C-alpha positions as CSV (number, residue, x, y, z in Angstrom):
1,X,0.4,-0.1,0.0
2,X,1.2,3.4,-0.3
3,X,1.6,5.7,2.5
4,X,3.2,9.4,3.1
5,X,5.8,9.5,5.6
6,X,7.1,12.8,7.2
7,X,10.6,12.0,7.7
8,X,11.4,15.3,9.4
9,X,10.0,18.7,9.2
10,X,9.1,19.9,5.5
11,X,10.3,16.4,4.3
12,X,7.2,14.4,3.3
13,X,7.8,11.5,0.8
14,X,5.5,8.6,-0.6
15,X,6.4,4.9,0.0
16,X,5.2,1.6,-1.0
17,X,4.8,-0.6,2.3
18,X,2.9,-3.7,3.2
19,X,-0.6,-3.3,4.0
20,X,-1.3,-4.2,7.6
21,X,-3.2,-7.2,8.9
22,X,-4.9,-8.4,11.8
23,X,-3.3,-10.5,13.7
24,X,-5.3,-12.9,15.5
25,X,-5.4,-13.3,19.5
26,X,-3.8,-9.6,19.4
27,X,-6.3,-7.7,17.1
28,X,-9.2,-9.2,18.7
29,X,-10.7,-5.6,19.2
30,X,-9.3,-3.6,16.1
31,X,-11.0,-2.6,12.8
32,X,-8.8,-2.5,9.6
33,X,-10.2,0.4,7.3
34,X,-9.5,1.3,4.0
35,X,-9.0,5.2,3.8
36,X,-11.0,7.0,1.2
37,X,-10.5,10.8,2.4
38,X,-8.0,12.4,4.4
39,X,-7.9,16.0,5.3
40,X,-4.7,18.1,5.9
41,X,-5.4,19.7,9.2
42,X,-3.8,22.9,10.9
43,X,-2.0,20.5,13.5
44,X,-0.8,18.4,10.4
45,X,0.9,22.1,9.0
46,X,2.4,22.9,12.5
47,X,3.8,19.4,12.7
48,X,5.0,19.5,8.7
49,X,6.9,23.1,9.9
50,X,8.5,21.9,12.8
51,X,6.5,23.8,15.1
52,X,4.8,21.0,16.9
53,X,7.5,18.6,17.7
54,X,6.8,15.0,17.4
55,X,8.7,11.2,16.6
56,X,9.8,10.8,13.1
57,X,9.5,9.3,10.9
58,X,5.4,9.7,11.2
59,X,2.3,8.9,8.6
60,X,0.5,12.3,9.5
61,X,-3.4,12.6,9.2
62,X,-5.8,12.6,12.1
63,X,-9.0,13.7,10.1
64,X,-10.0,10.7,7.8
65,X,-12.8,8.3,7.1
66,X,-13.0,5.3,4.8
67,X,-14.4,1.7,4.7
68,X,-14.2,-1.4,6.8
69,X,-12.0,-3.9,5.3
70,X,-11.9,-6.2,8.3
71,X,-12.4,-6.6,12.1
72,X,-11.2,-8.7,14.9
73,X,-13.3,-11.4,16.4
74,X,-14.3,-9.6,19.4
75,X,-15.5,-6.6,17.7
76,X,-19.3,-6.5,17.2
77,X,-22.0,-4.8,15.5
78,X,-19.5,-3.7,12.4
79,X,-19.9,-5.3,9.1
80,X,-17.4,-5.0,6.1
81,X,-17.8,-2.2,3.7
82,X,-19.5,-0.1,6.2
83,X,-18.4,3.5,6.0
84,X,-16.9,5.1,9.1
85,X,-15.2,8.4,10.2
86,X,-12.3,8.0,12.8
87,X,-12.0,9.7,16.4
88,X,-8.5,9.6,16.4
89,X,-7.6,9.5,20.3
90,X,-6.2,5.9,21.2
91,X,-6.1,5.9,25.2
92,X,-4.7,3.0,27.7
93,X,-8.0,2.2,29.6
94,X,-6.1,1.7,32.7
95,X,-5.2,4.8,34.3
96,X,-6.9,7.3,36.6
97,X,-8.2,9.4,33.7
98,X,-9.1,6.7,31.7
99,X,-11.4,4.8,34.8
100,X,-13.3,8.2,35.4
101,X,-14.1,8.3,31.6
102,X,-11.7,11.5,31.1
103,X,-10.2,9.6,28.0
104,X,-8.6,12.7,26.5
105,X,-6.7,13.3,29.1
106,X,-5.5,9.7,29.5
107,X,-1.5,9.8,30.8
108,X,-0.4,7.4,27.9
109,X,-2.8,9.3,25.3
110,X,-1.5,8.9,21.7
111,X,-3.3,10.9,18.7
112,X,-3.5,9.1,15.4
113,X,-1.6,11.7,13.0
114,X,0.4,13.3,15.9
115,X,2.2,11.1,17.9
116,X,0.8,7.9,16.2
117,X,1.1,7.3,12.4
118,X,-2.5,8.2,11.1
119,X,-4.3,8.3,7.7
120,X,-2.6,9.6,5.2
121,X,-2.2,6.1,4.3
122,X,-4.5,3.4,2.0
123,X,-4.9,1.5,5.3
124,X,-4.9,1.8,8.8
125,X,-5.7,-0.3,12.1
126,X,-7.8,1.3,14.7
127,X,-9.3,0.3,18.0
128,X,-12.9,-0.3,17.9
129,X,-13.9,2.4,20.2
130,X,-12.4,4.8,17.2
131,X,-15.0,4.0,14.8
132,X,-18.1,5.8,14.1
133,X,-20.7,5.2,11.4
134,X,-21.3,7.7,8.8
135,X,-25.0,8.9,8.3
136,X,-26.4,7.9,5.0
137,X,-26.6,11.3,3.7
138,X,-23.1,11.8,4.1
139,X,-20.4,11.9,2.0
140,X,-16.8,10.2,2.9
141,X,-15.6,13.7,2.3
142,X,-18.1,15.7,4.8
143,X,-17.7,13.0,7.3
144,X,-13.6,13.2,7.4
145,X,-14.2,17.0,8.7
146,X,-15.9,15.9,12.1
147,X,-12.6,16.7,13.8
148,X,-12.6,20.2,13.7
149,X,-16.2,20.2,14.4
150,X,-15.9,18.2,17.4
151,X,-13.1,20.4,18.4
152,X,-15.2,23.6,18.5
153,X,-18.1,21.7,19.7
154,X,-16.0,20.9,22.8
155,X,-14.9,24.3,23.0
156,X,-18.4,25.9,22.8
157,X,-19.6,23.6,25.8
158,X,-16.3,24.7,27.6
159,X,-17.6,28.4,27.3
160,X,-21.3,27.7,27.9
161,X,-22.2,29.7,25.0
162,X,-26.1,30.4,25.3
163,X,-28.9,32.7,24.4
164,X,-27.9,36.3,24.7
165,X,-24.1,35.8,24.2
166,X,-22.0,37.8,22.2
167,X,-18.9,35.8,20.9
168,X,-15.7,36.5,19.2
169,X,-13.8,33.9,17.1
170,X,-10.3,34.2,16.5
171,X,-9.3,32.8,13.2
172,X,-11.4,31.3,10.4
173,X,-10.2,28.1,9.7
174,X,-11.9,24.6,9.9
175,X,-12.2,25.2,13.9
176,X,-13.0,28.5,14.0
177,X,-15.6,28.3,11.1
178,X,-17.2,25.6,13.1
179,X,-17.2,27.5,16.6
180,X,-18.8,30.3,14.7
181,X,-21.9,28.0,13.2
182,X,-21.9,26.4,16.6
183,X,-22.1,29.8,18.5
184,X,-25.1,30.7,16.6
185,X,-26.6,27.4,16.9
186,X,-26.1,27.8,20.7
187,X,-28.3,30.9,20.8
188,X,-25.5,33.5,20.6
189,X,-26.8,37.1,19.7
190,X,-23.7,38.0,17.7
191,X,-20.9,35.9,16.7
192,X,-18.1,38.1,15.0
193,X,-14.8,36.5,13.5
194,X,-11.3,38.2,13.4
195,X,-8.9,36.9,10.7
196,X,-6.3,38.2,8.6
197,X,-7.4,36.7,5.2
198,X,-10.1,38.3,3.4
199,X,-11.2,35.3,1.5
200,X,-12.1,33.5,5.2
201,X,-13.3,36.7,6.3
202,X,-16.0,36.4,3.3
203,X,-16.7,32.7,3.8
204,X,-17.3,33.7,7.6
205,X,-19.9,36.1,6.5
206,X,-21.3,33.6,4.7
207,X,-21.8,31.3,7.3
208,X,-23.7,33.5,9.9
209,X,-20.9,36.0,11.4
210,X,-22.7,39.4,12.4
211,X,-19.2,41.1,11.5
212,X,-15.7,40.2,10.5
213,X,-12.6,42.0,11.3
214,X,-8.8,42.0,10.4
215,X,-6.9,41.8,13.2
216,X,-5.2,45.6,12.0
217,X,-8.3,47.4,12.3
218,X,-9.4,46.1,15.8
219,X,-9.2,47.6,19.3
220,X,-11.3,46.1,22.6
221,X,-13.0,49.5,22.4
222,X,-14.1,49.4,18.8
223,X,-14.9,46.0,19.2
224,X,-17.2,46.7,22.1
225,X,-18.9,49.4,20.3
226,X,-20.0,47.3,17.3
227,X,-21.1,44.2,19.5
228,X,-21.7,45.4,22.8
229,X,-20.8,43.5,25.7
230,X,-18.2,40.6,24.6
231,X,-19.2,37.6,27.1
232,X,-17.0,34.7,25.1
233,X,-13.8,34.5,23.2
234,X,-13.0,31.6,21.3
235,X,-9.2,31.6,20.1
236,X,-8.6,29.0,17.6
237,X,-5.7,30.8,15.6
238,X,-2.5,29.6,17.5
239,X,-1.3,33.2,17.7
240,X,0.2,34.4,20.9
241,X,-0.9,38.2,19.8
242,X,-4.7,36.8,19.3
243,X,-4.3,35.6,22.8
244,X,-3.3,38.5,24.4
245,X,-5.8,40.6,22.3
246,X,-8.6,37.7,23.6
247,X,-7.8,39.4,27.0
248,X,-8.1,42.7,25.7
249,X,-11.2,42.3,24.0
250,X,-13.0,40.6,26.4
251,X,-15.5,42.4,28.7
252,X,-15.4,41.9,32.6
253,X,-16.6,38.6,33.8
254,X,-15.8,37.4,30.3
255,X,-15.1,33.6,29.3
256,X,-11.9,32.8,27.3
257,X,-11.4,29.5,25.9
258,X,-7.8,28.9,24.3
259,X,-7.9,26.3,21.5
260,X,-5.4,27.0,19.4
261,X,-1.7,25.2,19.0
262,X,1.0,27.8,19.9
263,X,3.8,25.6,20.1
264,X,5.7,27.8,22.3
265,X,4.8,29.7,25.6
266,X,2.7,32.6,25.8
267,X,3.4,35.5,28.7
268,X,0.0,36.9,29.7
269,X,-0.9,40.3,31.3
270,X,-2.3,38.4,34.4
271,X,-3.0,41.9,36.2
272,X,-5.9,42.6,33.3
273,X,-7.1,38.8,33.9
274,X,-7.5,39.4,37.7
275,X,-8.8,43.0,37.6
276,X,-11.5,41.7,34.7
277,X,-12.4,38.5,36.9
278,X,-11.6,36.9,33.6
279,X,-12.2,32.8,33.1
280,X,-9.8,31.4,30.6
281,X,-9.9,27.7,30.0
282,X,-8.2,25.1,28.1
283,X,-10.1,23.0,25.8
284,X,-8.1,19.7,24.7
285,X,-9.6,17.7,21.9
286,X,-13.2,16.5,22.0
287,X,-13.9,14.3,25.1
288,X,-17.5,12.9,24.3
289,X,-18.7,14.9,21.7
290,X,-17.5,13.4,18.7
291,X,-20.5,11.5,17.9
292,X,-22.8,14.5,18.5
293,X,-20.3,16.6,16.0
294,X,-20.8,13.9,13.4
295,X,-25.0,14.1,13.9
296,X,-25.0,18.2,13.6
297,X,-23.2,17.8,9.8
298,X,-25.5,14.9,9.1
299,X,-28.4,16.9,10.3
300,X,-27.3,20.0,8.4
301,X,-27.0,22.3,11.1
302,X,-23.6,22.9,10.7
303,X,-22.1,23.2,7.1
304,X,-18.5,21.5,6.3
305,X,-18.4,21.5,2.7
306,X,-17.1,25.2,2.3
307,X,-14.1,23.9,4.2
308,X,-12.4,22.0,1.4
309,X,-10.2,24.4,-0.7
310,X,-9.1,22.0,-3.2
311,X,-8.7,17.8,-3.4
312,X,-5.6,16.1,-4.2
313,X,-4.6,12.1,-4.7
314,X,-2.1,10.8,-2.3
315,X,0.4,10.5,-5.1
316,X,0.6,14.3,-5.2
317,X,1.1,14.6,-1.4
318,X,4.2,17.2,-1.7
319,X,1.7,19.5,-4.0
320,X,-1.3,19.1,-1.3
321,X,1.0,20.2,1.3
322,X,2.3,23.0,-0.6
323,X,-1.2,24.0,-1.3
324,X,-2.5,23.7,2.6
325,X,0.5,26.0,3.2
326,X,-1.2,29.0,1.3
327,X,-2.7,31.5,3.9
328,X,-6.1,31.5,1.8
329,X,-6.6,27.6,2.0
330,X,-8.9,26.0,4.9
331,X,-8.4,22.4,4.3
332,X,-7.0,20.3,1.5
333,X,-8.7,16.9,0.9
334,X,-6.5,13.7,-0.2
335,X,-8.5,11.3,-2.4
336,X,-7.2,7.8,-1.8
């Protein structure tokens, strides 16, 4: 089978290797998936560029879907040929966090495509619990984009976004655009998006943003003048400057949810955090919300088709990453 291997930062190559097989008495709870669609995510790009470190070589790709090829003898209620999307969080099931259901905080957590081989391969072997069936009305391509919706959904839940809230989202990538749609779905009054790329701001407006802004044209005062009291800020961009601006923009008693991957430490204006009585929350992965995110896409309450900027076959993986690195690109989809 063909796989795309990241040898080191900015060095990805296509290889031909033997396809994985289920081993009797060992893979009894595993499922072999023929990958059909895999998106290049923001995390993939940060690993590719060396901003987020991992162990090389590695197969990237955490946003992928496909068809069940085979399964272990203890796997139940799964049939060959079923269309599935993968929740790429692998846990140990034994640590104290796993035992109380906090599997994304597992002491030994691995995320496929981040610190374990992921979906940029023709076949992937995954645990049974990672499998989610795809609704009949969804394409494999749409389903492959469940991860950014799930990330945003958990962030919105962490922020307790509700009726009447005014929300600001930093970043109009797949996670930011999902947060925009989910905030509106949760009853937010006004949702504004801050994004430097004009084409992404335009898409945010299409998906329901009350207003969009370039980072160069905003201050806390100007934002509050346009939106009123800003109750919630969702920071998805991974920019330290955006995190500082979040603290400046949020109103007193505001809630800030940090989603972005920074790859470095950020010094925060703690005096301002204290004086404004802010709540700053981390949002890590998507515990217990992946299926809900998939259902929201299937019910057409969240639209993800617009996220796909272009498509490439696996054999053009280098070209695909070059395209994905362009500022205006949201998601490049790999068809396998």
